[in-house]
LOLOFI-873183 format. One record per residue (C-alpha): residue in three letters; y, x, z. Coordinates in pm, whole numbers, padded with zeros to 5 digits, always signed. Last residue first. Layout:
BEGIN
ALAYXZ;...
END
This chain:
BEGIN
UNK-01051-05504+01029;UNK-01313-05259+00905;UNK-01276-05359+00538;UNK-01551-05234+00314;UNK-01625-04878+00214;UNK-01673-04794+00580;UNK-02041-04699+00575;UNK-02017-04521+00239;UNK-01698-04345+00350;UNK-01863-04224+00669;UNK-02182-04108+00495;UNK-01983-03918+00232;UNK-01760-03765+00499;UNK-02064-03652+00701;UNK-02224-03492+00395;UNK-01899-03323+00292;UNK-01831-03197+00644;UNK-01600-03386+00875;UNK-01235-03389+00982;UNK-01194-03649+01262;UNK-01181-04019+01199;UNK-01000-04329+01320;UNK-00816-04225+01635;UNK-00859-03863+01532;UNK-00581-03896+01278;UNK-00457-04039+00952;UNK-00294-04379+00918;UNK-00185-04549+00596;UNK+00083-04790+00478;UNK+00330-04753+00766;UNK+00479-05079+00889;UNK+00694-04974+01186;UNK+00473-05188+01409;UNK+00158-05026+01265;UNK+00292-04686+01367;UNK+00347-04804+01725;UNK+00006-04969+01760;UNK-00177-04657+01642;UNK+00028-04440+01878;UNK-00060-04668+02170;UNK-00429-04674+02074;UNK-00437-04294+02076;UNK-00490-04008+01829;UNK-00250-04056+01539;UNK-00177-03711+01396;UNK-00065-03843+01061;UNK+00140-04149+00972;UNK+00124-04212+00597;UNK+00406-04376+00403;UNK+00361-04503+00048;UNK+00660-04459-00181;UNK+00837-04722-00390;UNK+01195-04634-00292;UNK+01197-04940-00067;UNK+00895-04790+00107;UNK+01084-04466+00171;UNK+01381-04649+00319;UNK+01164-04871+00540;UNK+00978-04571+00679;UNK+01301-04390+00764;UNK+01435-04706+00930;UNK+01122-04728+01144;UNK+01153-04359+01235;UNK+01505-04417+01365;UNK+01408-04729+01556;UNK+01115-04551+01721;UNK+01336-04258+01813;UNK+01597-04490+01965;UNK+01331-04687+02151;UNK+01189-04373+02310;UNK+00873-04397+02519;UNK+00638-04301+02236;UNK+00840-04267+01916;UNK+00866-03888+01950;UNK+00488-03849+01922;UNK+00479-04009+01580;UNK+00772-03795+01471;UNK+00594-03480+01595;UNK+00281-03597+01411;UNK+00461-03536+01084;UNK+00523-03843+00873;UNK+00341-03811+00544;UNK+00527-03929+00235;UNK+00323-04046-00063;UNK+00381-04110-00431;UNK+00661-03862-00475;UNK+00874-03843-00789;UNK+01138-03599-00662;UNK+01504-03701-00633;UNK+01445-03906-00316;UNK+01329-03600-00122;UNK+01626-03370-00183;UNK+01887-03626-00093;UNK+01680-03737+00206;UNK+01671-03391+00361;UNK+01423-03105+00387;UNK+01315-02836+00636;UNK+01339-03032+00961;UNK+00978-03088+01062;UNK+01020-03459+00990;UNK+00801-03483+00682;UNK+00479-03286+00744;UNK+00333-03341+00396;UNK+00509-03463+00083;UNK+00264-03612-00165;UNK+00244-03586-00542;UNK+00070-03837-00764;UNK-00139-03736-01064;UNK-00123-03980-01357;UNK-00119-03710-01625;UNK+00252-03746-01700;UNK+00318-03756-01325;UNK+00181-03403-01301;UNK+00460-03268-01521;UNK+00730-03446-01322;UNK+00582-03316-00996;UNK+00573-02960-01137;UNK+00937-02973-01244;UNK+01047-03108-00906;UNK+00838-02856-00713;UNK+00980-02564-00914;UNK+01333-02698-00865;UNK+01299-02746-00489;UNK+01136-02407-00417;UNK+01212-02311-00055;UNK+01318-02650+00081;UNK+01029-02826-00090;UNK+00784-02564+00031;UNK+00917-02596+00387;UNK+00869-02974+00367;UNK+00501-02924+00295;UNK+00294-02970-00018;UNK+00046-03230-00129;UNK-00141-03283-00456;UNK-00326-03614-00495;UNK-00640-03607-00708;UNK-00816-03932-00800;UNK-00543-04009-01056;UNK-00660-03711-01262;UNK-01005-03875-01314;UNK-01255-03590-01268;UNK-01436-03447-01570;UNK-01494-03123-01382;UNK-01347-02911-01660;UNK-01067-03165-01694;UNK-00961-03124-01329;UNK-00981-02743-01342;UNK-00792-02720-01672;UNK-00533-02969-01544;UNK-00451-02746-01247;UNK-00430-02432-01464;UNK-00199-02605-01710;UNK+00032-02728-01435;UNK+00047-02381-01277;UNK+00133-02200-01603;UNK+00329-01929-01427;UNK+00264-01911-01052;UNK+00568-01942-00827;UNK+00466-02295-00726;UNK+00152-02161-00561;UNK+00366-01950-00325;UNK+00473-02266-00142;UNK+00118-02365-00049;UNK-00066-02653-00223;UNK-00259-02903-00008;UNK-00518-03125-00178;UNK-00533-03500-00100;UNK-00834-03700-00218;UNK-00769-04019-00413;UNK-00881-04379-00467;UNK-01237-04350-00339;UNK-01502-04620-00375;UNK-01857-04495-00312;UNK-02057-04563-00627;UNK-02289-04267-00556;UNK-02173-04103-00880;UNK-01816-04178-00771;UNK-01865-03998-00442;UNK-02016-03690-00610;UNK-01738-03682-00870;UNK-01480-03684-00591;UNK-01667-03399-00419;UNK-01677-03192-00741;UNK-01303-03246-00790;UNK-01245-03136-00429;UNK-01451-02821-00489;UNK-01240-02727-00793;UNK-00919-02792-00602;UNK-01044-02573-00317;UNK-01122-02289-00561;UNK-00772-02320-00712;UNK-00622-02313-00362;UNK-00823-02001-00274;UNK-00685-01828-00582;UNK-00329-01875-00457;UNK-00413-01830-00086;UNK-00526-01474-00162;UNK-00162-01364-00163;UNK-00220-01128+00130;UNK+00039-01293+00353;UNK-00075-01643+00256;UNK-00443-01573+00324;UNK-00345-01420+00659;UNK-00137-01726+00748;UNK-00434-01953+00650;UNK-00692-01752+00849;UNK-00565-01806+01204;UNK-00436-02163+01215;UNK-00721-02248+00979;UNK-00982-02162+01245;UNK-01234-01879+01227;UNK-01581-01970+01353;UNK-01800-01672+01443;UNK-01732-01305+01379;UNK-01998-01265+01106;UNK-01875-01593+00950;UNK-02006-01951+00937;UNK-01729-02182+01051;UNK-01473-02098+00785;UNK-01303-02430+00708;UNK-01090-02573+00428;UNK-00943-02919+00463;UNK-00935-03198+00204;UNK-00745-03514+00300;UNK-00911-03850+00243;UNK-00826-04181+00078;UNK-01004-04515+00030;UNK-01084-04580+00397;UNK-01052-04956+00426;UNK-00854-05207+00638;UNK-00685-05339+00327;UNK-00322-05337+00453;UNK-00355-05054+00706;UNK-00530-04805+00476;UNK-00715-04551+00695;UNK-00734-04187+00583;UNK-01066-04002+00591;UNK-01058-03635+00701;UNK-01255-03409+00470;UNK-01415-03071+00530;UNK-01487-02804+00271;UNK-01672-02484+00356;UNK-01557-02179+00160;UNK-01831-02012-00043;UNK-01642-01937-00363;UNK-01848-01615-00376;UNK-01548-01390-00447;UNK-01321-01607-00233;UNK-01574-01598+00049;UNK-01595-01220+00028;UNK-01220-01168+00013;UNK-01162-01414+00299;UNK-01423-01234+00509;UNK-01251-00901+00442;UNK-00914-01042+00541;UNK-01070-01193+00853;UNK-01214-00855+00953;UNK-00878-00687+00898;UNK-00709-00951+01112;UNK-00971-00897+01382;UNK-00900-00524+01375;UNK-00530-00602+01413;UNK-00593-00830+01709;UNK-00798-00558+01877;UNK-00528-00305+01797;UNK-00276-00536+01963;UNK-00488-00554+02275;UNK-00546-00177+02272;UNK-00174-00101+02254;UNK+00058-00097+01952;UNK+00386-00050+02134;UNK+00654-00288+02011;UNK+01020-00211+02076;UNK+01279-00476+01993;UNK+01102-00739+02202;UNK+00732-00808+02170;UNK+00725-01152+02008;UNK+01062-01103+01840;UNK+00917-01140+01491;UNK+01068-00807+01393;UNK+00883-00635+01677;UNK+00556-00790+01561;UNK+00629-00674+01207;UNK+00693-00320+01333;UNK+00366-00322+01533;UNK+00174-00449+01228;UNK+00323-00171+01016;UNK+00218+00083+01281;UNK-00135-00056+01295;UNK-00184-00083+00919;UNK-00066+00277+00880;UNK-00298+00407+01152;UNK-00597+00205+01031;UNK-00551+00321+00671;UNK-00532+00682+00788;UNK-00851+00645+00988;UNK-00911+00653+01364;UNK-01266+00752+01465;UNK-01151+01017+01713;UNK-00958+00758+01916;UNK-00627+00874+02064;UNK-00356+00832+01804;UNK-00051+00674+01961;UNK+00131+00386+01796;UNK+00495+00282+01818;UNK+00703+00024+01631;UNK+01078+00014+01673;UNK+01330-00254+01584;UNK+01679-00188+01455;UNK+02027-00339+01460;UNK+02315-00183+01273;UNK+02668-00270+01385;UNK+02892-00213+01089;UNK+03218-00038+00999;UNK+03336+00030+00646;UNK+03645+00238+00565;UNK+03448+00558+00490;UNK+03117+00506+00670;UNK+03128+00395+01032;UNK+02834+00292+01249;UNK+02914+00080+01553;UNK+02735+00124+01885;UNK+02434-00066+02019;UNK+02213+00124+01774;UNK+02306+00449+01948;UNK+02163+00335+02281;UNK+01840+00209+02121;UNK+01790+00540+01939;UNK+01861+00735+02259;UNK+01608+00528+02452;UNK+01348+00591+02182;UNK+01407+00967+02199;UNK+01398+00968+02578;UNK+01065+00788+02572;UNK+00929+01047+02329;UNK+01061+01338+02536;UNK+00921+01189+02857;UNK+00583+01131+02690;UNK+00566+01501+02607;UNK+00621+01647+02260;UNK+00333+01819+02080;UNK+00277+01611+01766;UNK+00560+01356+01757;UNK+00600+01202+01410;UNK+00915+00999+01342;UNK+00903+00740+01065;UNK+01213+00593+00906;UNK+01255+00243+00765;UNK+01523+00102+00536;UNK+01371+00184+00196;UNK+01027+00281+00326;UNK+00886+00554+00553;UNK+01159+00814+00512;UNK+01018+01092+00728;UNK+01140+01263+01045;UNK+00943+01549+01206;UNK+01123+01664+01522;UNK+01248+02024+01516;UNK+01535+01965+01757;UNK+01530+01623+01922;UNK+01813+01375+01866;UNK+01949+01537+01548;UNK+01690+01420+01296;UNK+01732+01055+01394;UNK+02112+01091+01365;UNK+02089+01247+01020;UNK+01863+00961+00910;UNK+02106+00698+01036;UNK+02396+00864+00853;UNK+02193+00896+00533;UNK+02103+00527+00548;UNK+02471+00436+00600;UNK+02565+00649+00298;UNK+02301+00474+00088;UNK+02451+00136+00178;UNK+02792+00269+00073;UNK+02654+00355-00270;UNK+02454+00032-00308;UNK+02747-00204-00256;UNK+02949-00294+00049;UNK+02868-00660+00111;UNK+02534-00696-00066;UNK+02419-00346+00029;UNK+02515-00413+00390;UNK+02330-00746+00386;UNK+02016-00571+00262;UNK+02005-00391+00595;UNK+01890-00712+00763;UNK+01710-00514+01033;UNK+01667-00137+01029;UNK+01312-00023+01103;UNK+01245+00279+01325;UNK+00880+00382+01299;UNK+00723+00594+01575;UNK+00397+00786+01537;UNK+00248+00958+01840;UNK-00002+01243+01844;UNK-00324+01323+02025;UNK-00558+01590+01889;UNK-00929+01502+01883;UNK-00932+01424+01511;UNK-00805+01775+01425;UNK-00902+01848+01065;UNK-00948+01496+00931;UNK-00697+01301+01136;UNK-00436+01578+01125;UNK-00465+01626+00748;UNK-00456+01254+00679;UNK-00148+01218+00898;UNK+00027+01502+00714;UNK-00061+01367+00370;UNK+00049+01016+00468;UNK+00379+01157+00595;UNK+00428+01345+00267;UNK+00358+01025+00077;UNK+00622+00844+00282;UNK+00896+01095+00199;UNK+01001+01422+00360;UNK+01372+01441+00453;UNK+01661+01498+00213;UNK+01810+01154+00283;UNK+01861+01042-00076;UNK+01604+01231-00285;UNK+01321+01181-00037;UNK+01109+01496-00042;UNK+00745+01545-00140;UNK+00743+01495-00515;UNK+01104+01605-00559;UNK+01014+01945-00412;UNK+00785+02007-00707;UNK+00428+02102-00621;UNK+00223+01893-00865;UNK+00420+01842-01187;UNK+00694+02103-01196;UNK+00514+02355-00976;UNK+00181+02336-01155;UNK+00340+02374-01498;UNK+00559+02662-01378;UNK+00263+02838-01217;UNK+00066+02824-01544;UNK+00361+02951-01747;UNK+00415+03227-01492;UNK+00052+03336-01510;UNK+00053+03356-01888;UNK+00382+03545-01884;UNK+00243+03784-01625;UNK-00057+03862-01845;UNK+00173+03926-02140;UNK+00203+04305-02155;UNK+00273+04397-02518;UNK+00087+04715-02627;UNK-00244+04534-02616;UNK-00153+04302-02907;UNK-00479+04118-02986;UNK-00592+04136-02625;UNK-00256+04004-02501;UNK-00274+03721-02755;UNK-00606+03628-02596;UNK-00433+03648-02256;UNK-00174+03395-02375;UNK-00443+03153-02494;UNK-00635+03184-02165;UNK-00326+03103-01957;UNK-00255+02794-02169;UNK-00612+02674-02127;UNK-00591+02733-01751;UNK-00269+02523-01736;UNK-00390+02226-01939;UNK-00699+02092-01759;UNK-00529+02082-01420;UNK-00220+01920-01570;UNK-00401+01651-01770;UNK-00629+01559-01479;UNK-00334+01538-01241;UNK-00165+01283-01469;UNK-00487+01085-01520;UNK-00551+01061-01147;UNK-00868+01220-01012;UNK-01217+01084-00948;UNK-01312+01002-01308;UNK-01211+01344-01445;UNK-01442+01522-01200;UNK-01670+01700-01449;UNK-01374+01773-01677;UNK-01178+01929-01390;UNK-01473+02144-01283;UNK-01537+02257-01641;UNK-01171+02354-01687;UNK-01155+02549-01363;UNK-01485+02725-01435;UNK-01350+02823-01780;UNK-01040+02968-01615;UNK-01263+03159-01372;UNK-01480+03294-01652;UNK-01184+03389-01869;UNK-01033+03598-01589;UNK-01364+03767-01516;UNK-01424+03834-01888;UNK-01077+03981-01931;UNK-01129+04233-01652;UNK-01479+04308-01783;UNK-01322+04413-02113;UNK-01226+04738-01940;UNK-01589+04845-01954;UNK-01549+05161-02169;UNK-01245+05277-01975;UNK-00887+05286-02104;UNK-00713+05625-02057;UNK-00374+05674-01886;UNK-00232+06028-01888;UNK-00429+06262-02112;UNK-00387+06600-01944;UNK-00248+06497-01606;UNK-00519+06241-01544;UNK-00548+05867-01516;UNK-00876+05691-01585;UNK-00952+05329-01653;UNK-01213+05057-01620;UNK-01543+05250-01628;UNK-01397+05562-01461;UNK-01714+05575-01249;UNK-01584+05747-00935;UNK-01229+05613-00918;UNK-01374+05287-01059;UNK-01597+05208-00760;UNK-01322+05004-00594;UNK-01288+04806-00919;UNK-01658+04711-00918;UNK-01633+04613-00551;UNK-01344+04382-00642;UNK-01551+04237-00930;UNK-01837+04160-00693;UNK-01597+03988-00452;UNK-01442+03785-00733;UNK-01784+03686-00869;UNK-01886+03561-00518;UNK-01564+03375-00434;UNK-01652+03068-00641;UNK-01978+03017-00455;UNK-01794+02998-00124;UNK-01519+02779-00270;UNK-01783+02532-00390;UNK-01953+02529-00048;UNK-01625+02476+00133;UNK-01517+02203-00112;UNK-01825+01993-00041;UNK-01670+01872+00286;UNK-01417+01666+00084;UNK-01071+01712+00236;UNK-00901+01783-00099;UNK-01189+01793-00350;UNK-00986+01774-00669;UNK-00664+01938-00552;UNK-00826+02214-00345;UNK-01080+02282-00619;UNK-00805+02320-00880;UNK-00623+02563-00650;UNK-00942+02763-00601;UNK-00983+02797-00979;UNK-00622+02908-01018;UNK-00679+03155-00731;UNK-00981+03298-00913;UNK-00802+03328-01247;UNK-00532+03530-01073;UNK-00828+03743-00964;UNK-00825+03903-01310;UNK-00481+04051-01232;UNK-00533+04141-00866;UNK-00797+04416-00883;UNK-00656+04578-01193;UNK-00310+04586-01036;UNK-00438+04727-00707;UNK-00617+05002-00899;UNK-00297+05080-01089;UNK-00101+05108-00763;UNK-00361+05344-00608;UNK-00409+05564-00915;UNK-00034+05606-00958;UNK-00006+05703-00592;UNK-00297+05947-00622;UNK-00129+06116-00920;UNK+00183+06205-00726;UNK+00487+06108-00934;UNK+00662+06372-01150;UNK+00406+06425-01427;UNK+00286+06068-01391;UNK+00624+05945-01510;UNK+00517+05701-01783;UNK+00213+05614-01568;UNK+00448+05539-01277;UNK+00653+05298-01489;UNK+00340+05114-01604;UNK+00203+05099-01249;UNK+00531+04956-01117;UNK+00531+04683-01383;UNK+00166+04596-01325;UNK+00210+04619-00947;UNK+00485+04356-00968;UNK+00288+04128-01197;UNK-00022+04138-00978;UNK+00179+04091-00659;UNK+00366+03793-00804;UNK+00042+03635-00922;UNK-00138+03693-00592;UNK+00152+03558-00386;UNK+00222+03262-00613;UNK-00144+03160-00624;UNK-00167+03194-00246;UNK+00137+02969-00207;UNK-00042+02718-00429;UNK-00359+02758-00226;UNK-00174+02681+00097;UNK-00018+02371-00055;UNK-00353+02244-00184;UNK-00532+02328+00143;UNK-00283+02111+00326;UNK-00036+02267+00567;UNK+00235+02002+00509;UNK+00550+02202+00441;UNK+00623+02032+00110;UNK+00915+02171-00084;UNK+01182+02422+00013;UNK+00939+02715-00016;UNK+00866+02605-00371;UNK+01226+02681-00464;UNK+01193+03048-00367;UNK+00854+03086-00534;UNK+00973+02928-00859;UNK+01271+03165-00865;UNK+01042+03463-00807;UNK+00818+03346-01090;UNK+01116+03341-01324;UNK+01213+03696-01222;UNK+00855+03819-01266;UNK+00836+03650-01608;UNK+01143+03844-01721;UNK+00985+04171-01608;UNK+00651+04092-01772;UNK+00814+03997-02101;UNK+01013+04328-02092;UNK+00705+04542-02017;UNK+00649+04668-02372;UNK+00376+04929-02346;UNK+00330+05289-02459;UNK+00021+05510-02504;
END
């Protein structure tokens, strides 16, 4: 009997190339990576012994018979078990760190063990093959078992992938369901043409698909700096937290500040060269240290066994180098950086918690609150946990639209009535107790939830206005605050009018306010929106005027109805004639432009007297009324619907 081993030989070379390149990829000791290396080892060994066995059978008259028997037995043991390692690889990808994977792997090994015992019995039974000097190689009566085992494992892989299609990504699902099918098709061709050895070709095709799409070096390495990427860091952290939760390790993130300026000045190519230079430096400080590219201009350094002295020395060296110039080609820059540090100590730490903590530490360092190096200690972790709790509360209240609305009545100086009010959102009833706006508003803005929250607030304000009007309580308008990010939303004017019209609220009863910082950040968007709202009879109001973000030229070109003087201006007038004169002139200018002026933050008799002397139109502050619940506000406005002069 003769065989064509050319396809097998070519496939062995290709597989060897895949193996070499795969060694340069991910070094994270995950089960998936270990199984892939196992697949390569078993497949390479099976193909190699197949070729050697074929050559030895051709020359069995000159090669000791026992050696031919041994190599051929190894081949028959390994070849069907290629299906087993494919199955185990699929399990490692699908179940990852799931505890169920151990039980599944245990059951999956049983047929392979039984088959191995069956092969070991072959020298006595001759059921698979026989080799003798008279006939050479002879196929046994049960040789089909080798195909059945391979098919069974491939079928198990396919069934497992199909059963878990909802828990894995679409791309991974396609790959894991494709490669065993391809292997089966090639082996079927092998059965039809037994003189052409194709088992290695099937295995190589399967390994090539897995390598290109799931194990490729490009998946785990950063193309620019040639260090592992963020996903590889996440994989390593996840592995350490799940397998060795008691092990301490330290994560350091070095974040370059204002790096975008280098790209703007020098161009993308030179900017990339600066990043490569920084990365090379971070890798060179301590031999064998694990450096990852965390984001575009941030690098993470993972210390697993290094002492505190080594870590402190590393950080000191980074700070020292950052004080010196960096030179690339003819460009020279001083790069500044901040550093965030977190140490894993608690057994219940999660990957999400670790990443949130280190990002929070970096942001704190960027803000300057902790200096250039911010260590995420217990106090900071406590603040971070509270932030996470507040984010969850915001999500729940947004989903249920269960925010509490408070209203602060605004006093009209000329009429002596309270015909206006400002809407204020509150979260008094939460699992962690009252949460004040100064704490939850920034979080809502950072997460983007403030956009939908504002629409909910507008809807509640419209309902409150309708409630007052149904009770015949006079109200001219209720102020609603819009954050800066709101003006980036497409179709904002349409969405606002939809809410007002749905409630059947008179548009003129709604007054939309925004801050000076919003005006400075998005002047054109605010101008366009104000013009659109004016068509429907909705006035716009500028809040916090005097905080220094805007100027007269910008303000007078927007159709405002109301200007609110920030409480800092009100406070500045006390005891300062120059300040009082300046604010008085500001008020006169706005009034001459047809705007109403509101003084907010008025809390004392002296402040009240001062703002009346400069002829403001309305007064808002604790002197007249504090923020109150809907029921309290309704009762207050009912009681004070007539002049209180």
